[in-house]
N, C-alpha and C positions, 0 to 999 in steps of 0.2 A: 735428292741423296744417295751418295752412292754406296753401293748395297755392298757389305762386308760380310755376305753371309749365303750360303746354298738356299734361295728363299722355297726351293721345294721341299728340301728337307727338314728346315724348318718346319714348314706347315706341317708334315707329316708327322714332325716330332710335337707340336702346338696339339693336333686332334688328338695323339695319344694321352698326351700331359691331363687334357680338360676331361677326358675320357675318367680318368680317375680323381679327380677334383672335386670339392665339397660344393656343388651347384645341385639347385632344385630339390628333388627326393632327399637324395642324398646329405646335403645339407641338413635338412629338415630331421634327417634322423640324428644327427649330432643330440636335437633337443631330446633324447632318451636318456642322454648321459646322467646321472645323477651327481655327479660331484665334475669338477674341473680338471680334476685326474685324470678320469675316464676320458675325456673331450679331449685331454693331452695327448693319449695313449693313439687314441682315434687318427686326430689329424696326424700325427708327428711321427707315428708307428714306433713310438720309446718310450722308456716308463721316464715318466716326469720327475723333475726335481725333487726335493723332501724338503718342500713348503708350503707354510699355511696356505687355506685357500684363496685368500685375497692376493696374497704375496703370488700364489702361482698365477691367478689370472693375468696379474699384471707383465711378470716375467712371458706369458703367452702372449698378452699385447705385445711387448717388444719382438718376440717372435715373428709374429705375423705381419709386423711394418716391413720388413727386408722381403717379405712371400714374393710378392709380383715382379720386384727387378733377380731376385733367385732364380726365379723359374725361366724366366726370356735368357738370361745368361745361361742355363741350362740348355734350353730349346735353342738360342741362335748363336751362341758364345759370346764372352765378356766383350768384344770389341763394339756390337752393335749397341753399347751403352756410352760410347763414344759419339755417336753420330745425335746430329742437334734435333730431333725428332725425339729420340729417346733420353737425352737429358732434359729438355722442356718435360717432358712425362713426370722423370725422376723428382724433379723440383715440389711436385705436392708432399714428398716425405719430407725433404729438406724443409718447408716451409711449416709443415706439421710439428718438426722439430724444433724450429725457431719458435712457434708458438709458444713451446711450453717452454725453452732457455728464457724467452722475455719474462712469461709470467713468474719463472721460477726468481727471475731479476727483480721482478716488482717487488714480490713477496718478501724480499730479504733474503731469500736461501743461500746457505756456504758455498754450496756448490750445486753447478749444473745437473739436469735429469740425464740420465744416461741415457744415450743414444741408441736408437736400436741393431744399426750397424754401425762400430767405433771406426773412423775415419772416412766415413761416406759422404760428409759435410765439408769438403774442404774448404770452400768461399766462407764459413762462419767460425771464425777464431776461437773455440767454444773455452781454451786454456785462460782466454782474458776475462773469463766472467768473474764477476757481476761487470765489468765494464761494456757497457753495452756499445758506444763508440768506438773500442779498440777491436772488438769482436766482430763490427760491421764495417768497417772504415774500408773502403774503393772496393765494396761490392755490389752486387743489383739490390742489396736493400739498404743502401747508406741511406735513401731517404726516411728511414725510420730516426737516424740520429737526425739530420738537418730539419725533421720535424718539431723537433724542440723538446716538450713535455710526451711521456709515451703514455698515447690514449691506449688501451691493449683493446678495447675491441674496436675501434678505427684500425689500429693496425692488423687485425686479423684478417675484419672484412678487407682491406686495400691485397693482403697477402692472397688471400683466395682468387680476386679480383685478377692479379698478376699471373698467376698462373695459368687462366685462359687467355690474357692476350699474348705470352710468353709460348704458349701452345700452340694459337693461333699463328703468330708471327713466324714459329718453327716450319709449321707446314707449310704456307704463304709461299716461302723460300724452294720447296720443290719444285718436282716437274710438272706440266698442268695435270699429265692423268693421274697423279699421285694425289693431287692437291684437289683435282674432280672427285676423289675417292674417301679423302680423310677431311678435308674443309664442313660436309654436311655432318659428318659425325661428332665433330669438334662444336659444330655449330647448334646440333638437338642436343647436346649435353648442356651445352651451355644455357640453350633456353629454358630447358627444363629446372635446372638451377634455381634460374632467375625466379621462376614459376614458384616455385618451392619458399626462396628466400622470401618473395614480395608478400607469400600467403602468412606465412612463419611471422612476420614484423608487423602485419595490420592484424593477426590475430591477438599476439602474445603481448606487442609491446602499445597497440593503440598508434602506428604511427601512419600519416597521413603519403598520400601517394607520390607526393613533389618529394617528401624527404626519401623514402622508398628508392624512389627513382634513382638519385645519388650512389645508391648503395650496391647497384645491380651490376653485372657483368656487361663489359660494353667494349664491341669488338669491331676494330677498322671495317668498314666496307660493310659491316653487315649488321642489320636489326635484329639484337636477341632481347631485346627488351619488353617488344610489343604487345607480347602473349602474356606476359607477367602484369604489367602495368592495365590490359585489358582487364586481367581477373580482377583486380582489385578494385574496380568499379561494379563486382558482381555481390549480391546479395549473396550469403553461407545458406540461408532458408530456403532460396528462390531456386527450386531446378530448370526454371524457365530461363533464367538468366545465361545459363552455361550454355544455352544450345547454340549452335553457328560456332562456336569460339574455337580456335584452331584447335587446341588441345582437348576438345571435348569429348573425344573417344575416351580420355583417362579417365573422365570422372567418375567416382563410383554413384550408383541409384541404390545406395543406401538408407534404410530408416531407422529411425533415432531408437532405442529399445523402450516399447510402452506408448511409443505417440505413432501418430500415422504420416505426421510433419517429414520433409525430407529436409536432412542438413549437410551440408559439405563435411566431410570425412576426412580431413586433410593428410593423415597417416595412411588411409587407404589408398589418396590421391598422390601420394609420395610415393609409395608402393608399386601403383599400376606404370607410374613413370620410372622408374626403375627395371622394372619388368618388361617396358617396352624397349629401353634403351640397351639390355640386356640383348634381347630379339637381335635389334639391329646391329651391334657389334659380332652376334652370330654369326649372321648372314654376311657379313662384308667378310669374316674370317674366310668362310669358305668361297666366296666368288673370284678372289684373286691371289689365288694360291702362288704367283711367282712374282709377285711385290712383297714389299715389309707392310703394307694394310695388314693381313692376318695377325704379325706380329703385335701392330699395334692393339688391333682387337685382344690379343691373347693379353695383353699385358693387364689390360684394361678388366676383363674380365677376370683377369687373379685378384686386381684390386677387389672387384665387388665379391670375389668369393671370401677375401681376408674379413671384407665390412662384414658377412655375412655370418663368419664363424665368430667373430667379438662379438655380434650381436646375440650368439646362442650362448658364448661364455660367460657374459654379464647376465644374461636371463638365469642359466644355472647358478650363478654365485647370487642370485639374488631370490631364489627358491622361484620363478613364477612358475605359471601352468607350463605343461609341456605342452599344449596343443598352441598356446600364444606364441611361448618361442619358435617352435617348428613353423608358425606361419609369419613368423618376421621372416626366417632363414628362405622356403621357399616362393616367398612373393618375390622377392627381391633379385633370386636368380632362378628363374622359372624354368629352366630344363639345362639338358647337360647335351655337350657335345656329341 
């Protein structure tokens, strides 16, 4: 990838930005806000719009949607978003918006949902809503139309898998040195996503391993399914089954309340996976300050920050216990730069 920015300068700015981000304990501190309006002031440092609590939370969700891309533009300049790597990373937001558009069309809505950043998704002709064929014709999402009837859960799953495949392909075209740094980061994220997806599908939908395997991320030349498939064969109440598993270090040794038996805490496993990925990204950010690797890490960390903030806001809106909200935020971003 041709570098269109001063890498050392961008690295310094990224570090400065992360020092002020809502990560770890700073993210957990948002749980002390009793109202969404207080969280708005803390995050955006401005007076919130005069909206009811639910509407304000929805507006905050939209505002947070563009946080990572806006931060990256601020750190590295607008040209960085024109590179294949960051175009592929930005597809996640585009796909997230597309899912909302498709759901609205399926529900018979008269207008599409408001995008977090108007004009950001030029490949989706939103003005053609609710005509999905016109919206997606000749785009990388044309397969949705070609599939015939709209199976929304299947489409959402394929979009998630397409995101990782597109990102993998973008990194695969880069120099050998950058591939050596970035491919492992993409691979570990895909593996951990597969583990979470597989265990959720087994627990909440009672699906068998063969059906689950078809729904997992598949990357050319890299087996990112094996740990998830292996985990499907383990008993959720037998800690010994998880010994020697590739990601055994992430399995929480927690006991069920009021009982001595161990049982897999899926939420805690996912939190441990997020924290592990966060540490990997933070380490990569500091190790190669003269390349685009820190910007990749910075972008993903800012996405994780937005997810943590959204979780806090949702907890505040639902009046969840402060300690639970704080734990959610700090567990997923276990430190700051």
